[in-house]
C-alpha positions in Angstrom: 92.7 -120.2 -175.3 92.5 -117.4 -172.6 93.3 -118.6 -169.1 91.7 -117.9 -166.4 93.6 -117.4 -162.7 92.5 -117.9 -159.2 93.6 -116.4 -155.8 92.6 -116.8 -152.4 92.3 -114.0 -150.6 90.7 -112.5 -146.9 87.6 -110.2 -148.3 87.2 -106.7 -146.8 83.9 -106.1 -145.0 81.7 -103.2 -147.4 82.2 -100.4 -144.8 85.9 -101.0 -145.4 86.1 -100.8 -149.2 83.4 -97.5 -148.7 86.1 -96.3 -146.7 88.9 -97.0 -149.0 86.7 -96.5 -151.8 86.6 -92.5 -150.6 90.0 -92.1 -149.7 91.2 -93.1 -153.5 88.6 -90.7 -154.8 90.3 -88.0 -152.8 94.0 -89.3 -153.5 93.3 -89.9 -157.2 93.2 -86.4 -158.7 96.8 -86.0 -157.7 98.4 -89.4 -158.2 98.4 -90.3 -162.0 98.1 -93.9 -161.8 96.8 -95.4 -164.4 94.1 -97.7 -163.1 92.9 -97.2 -160.0 90.7 -100.6 -158.5 87.2 -101.0 -158.4 85.6 -100.9 -154.7 83.9 -104.1 -155.3 88.0 -105.7 -156.0 89.9 -105.0 -152.7 91.0 -107.8 -151.1 94.4 -109.2 -149.0 95.4 -111.9 -150.9 97.1 -114.7 -148.6 97.8 -117.2 -152.4 97.9 -116.2 -156.3 96.8 -119.6 -157.8 97.2 -118.6 -160.9 95.4 -121.4 -163.5 94.1 -123.9 -161.7 92.9 -127.3 -163.8 89.1 -128.8 -163.0 90.3 -131.4 -161.7 92.7 -129.8 -158.9 89.2 -127.9 -157.1 88.1 -130.4 -155.2 90.9 -130.8 -153.5 91.5 -127.8 -153.2 88.2 -127.1 -151.6 88.6 -129.4 -149.3 92.1 -128.6 -148.0 91.0 -124.5 -147.9 88.2 -125.8 -145.9 90.2 -128.0 -143.5 92.6 -125.8 -142.8 89.7 -122.9 -141.9 88.4 -124.5 -140.0 91.4 -124.5 -137.4 91.6 -121.1 -137.5 89.0 -118.5 -135.3 87.5 -115.9 -137.2 89.6 -112.1 -136.3 89.5 -108.5 -137.0 91.8 -106.3 -139.2 92.4 -102.9 -139.4 93.4 -100.7 -142.3 96.9 -99.0 -141.6 99.2 -98.1 -143.5 100.2 -96.3 -147.0 103.0 -98.2 -149.3 103.7 -98.6 -152.5 105.6 -101.7 -154.3 108.1 -101.5 -157.2 110.2 -98.8 -159.0 110.6 -96.4 -156.0 110.7 -93.1 -159.5 107.6 -95.5 -161.0 105.9 -97.9 -158.3 103.9 -100.1 -159.9 101.6 -100.9 -157.4 100.0 -98.5 -154.5 98.6 -99.9 -151.8 97.4 -100.0 -148.0 97.9 -102.0 -145.3 96.6 -103.1 -141.9 98.7 -103.5 -138.9 100.0 -106.7 -138.0 98.0 -109.2 -137.1 99.6 -112.3 -135.9 95.9 -114.6 -137.2 96.3 -113.8 -140.6 100.2 -113.9 -141.1 99.2 -118.2 -139.1 96.1 -118.2 -141.9 98.6 -117.1 -144.7 101.1 -120.0 -143.8 98.9 -122.7 -143.2 96.9 -121.6 -146.7 99.5 -121.2 -148.6 101.2 -124.5 -147.7 98.2 -126.7 -148.4 98.4 -125.0 -151.9 102.5 -125.7 -152.0 100.6 -129.6 -151.1 98.7 -129.4 -153.6 101.5 -129.0 -156.0 100.9 -124.9 -157.0 103.9 -122.5 -157.6 103.3 -119.9 -155.7 104.9 -116.3 -155.0 107.9 -116.9 -152.8 108.3 -113.3 -151.7 107.7 -113.0 -147.4 104.1 -112.1 -147.1 102.8 -108.8 -146.8 99.8 -108.6 -146.2 98.2 -105.3 -147.9 94.8 -104.4 -150.4 96.2 -103.0 -153.8 94.1 -99.3 -154.5 96.5 -98.7 -157.9 98.2 -99.8 -160.2 100.9 -98.7 -162.5 102.7 -94.6 -162.1 102.4 -92.6 -165.0 103.2 -89.5 -163.6 105.3 -87.0 -165.6 107.7 -86.6 -163.0 108.8 -89.8 -161.2 107.0 -91.1 -158.1 107.8 -89.4 -154.4 107.2 -90.6 -151.5 106.5 -88.1 -149.3 103.4 -86.8 -151.7 101.8 -90.1 -149.4 102.8 -88.1 -146.5 99.7 -86.3 -146.2 97.7 -88.1 -147.6 95.2 -89.1 -144.9 94.3 -93.0 -144.9 91.2 -94.9 -145.1 90.6 -95.6 -141.7 88.5 -98.8 -140.6 87.8 -102.2 -138.6 86.7 -105.0 -140.1 86.1 -109.0 -139.2 87.6 -111.3 -141.1 85.3 -114.7 -141.1 85.9 -115.9 -143.9 88.5 -116.2 -147.3 87.3 -116.9 -150.6 88.5 -118.2 -154.0 88.4 -115.6 -156.2 88.9 -116.0 -160.4 89.9 -113.3 -162.0 87.9 -112.2 -165.1 90.0 -109.9 -166.9 87.2 -107.7 -169.5 85.0 -107.7 -166.3 84.7 -104.6 -163.9 84.9 -105.5 -161.2 87.4 -107.9 -162.1 87.4 -110.3 -159.1 84.3 -112.7 -158.8 83.5 -115.0 -156.0 84.2 -118.9 -156.7 83.8 -120.0 -153.0 83.9 -119.3 -149.5 85.1 -120.8 -146.7 83.7 -120.0 -142.9 87.0 -119.7 -139.9 85.9 -121.5 -136.6 83.3 -119.3 -135.2 81.6 -118.3 -138.2 78.2 -119.8 -137.6 77.8 -120.2 -141.7 79.5 -119.5 -144.4 77.9 -116.9 -146.8 76.3 -117.6 -150.4 78.7 -116.9 -153.2 
């Protein structure tokens, strides 16, 4: 039986996604990564949950709603480019956001709420980023200097909610919004 993975993330606005997609289209010819993320799949992961048993969905939704009720909506600004993984063959090419205390506080509270529910989460420090591409496959080793001449996407976007996503590996785009949880001050939750 195929397992389904879930994660909680900050969605990007359509305008920010479009700016990143334009950047990806310009960068792809010179950066031989195996997979480029679909425009609709851009997001900032707050907590990767993996498999979620059906009996955990209601407690998870209640915990996320309680958490977001204490966080006001805020804005983020796209920032620098970077990679994760081996220096010469990175597994992830990403764009970051300018440091944001509201984002860090929100992630910390979401993470702690998920831990209280018994989820086993990644213990690495939170590094907010939007994945653009995966798995370097160039004939030559990756050289970080090759990113220097690239002008990263530029956008400032609002964060009125967080979203629980389900991964569908056989589809493109891969991520399906299952539920949205509005932040304090957001008039209504968006329909998913």
